N, C-alpha and C positions, 0 to 999 in steps of 0.2 A: 504494500500499499504506499503510495506516494505521500510526501508531506503536503504542507499547504502551499498556495501558489506564490507566495511572497515571504521574504525574510527581511528583518530590520535589526541593526545594530544601533542601540542608544548609548551614547557615551556621554558622560557626566563630568562637570569641572570641578567637583567638590570630593573627588577621589573614590566615589562609588564605584564598584566593578561595572563594567559594561553589561548591558542587558542584550541578549540575543533572543528574538522571537520570531516565530513563523505565524502567518495569518492568511486567511482566504480572501478577504476583502480590504480595500484601503481603509474602509470605515472601521474595521476592526482594530487597525493600528492607533486610531484616534482614541478608541475605548480604553485600550491598554495604556496609552500616554496619560489619560485623564485619571486612571486609577493608580498610577505610579506616585508613590509617596514622595519620590525625588524629583517630579516633573519640573519644579523650579530650578533644579541644577542642571537640567539637560544642556549639553554644549552643542551636540548635533545629533541627527538622526540620519542613518544611511539605509535606504530601502532598494532591494534588488530583487529580481525574479529568483525564485527557489529553482535551481538548476535541477534538482532531483525530481521536481514536479514537471518542469518543461521538457524534460527528457524522456518522460513517461509516454508510452505508445497512445494512451487515450487522449493526450494533448493535441489540439489541432491549432495550426497557426495560419488564420486566413490571409496573412500577406504573403505566405510562401506556398509554392505549388510542389 
């Protein structure tokens, strides 16, 4: 079973260890950030496609033939 469609790395400027999360929809990331007790210390968030999901056979990319 593949993971979620997206991955995010959340880095903090206060020394908190980076948080790595997988999620299905971009709105799920918003919900995770809002629940994060360290959200006021976020330095940056990097969002990338989850390669284990995009390489799964059931994934279709309408932009490629």
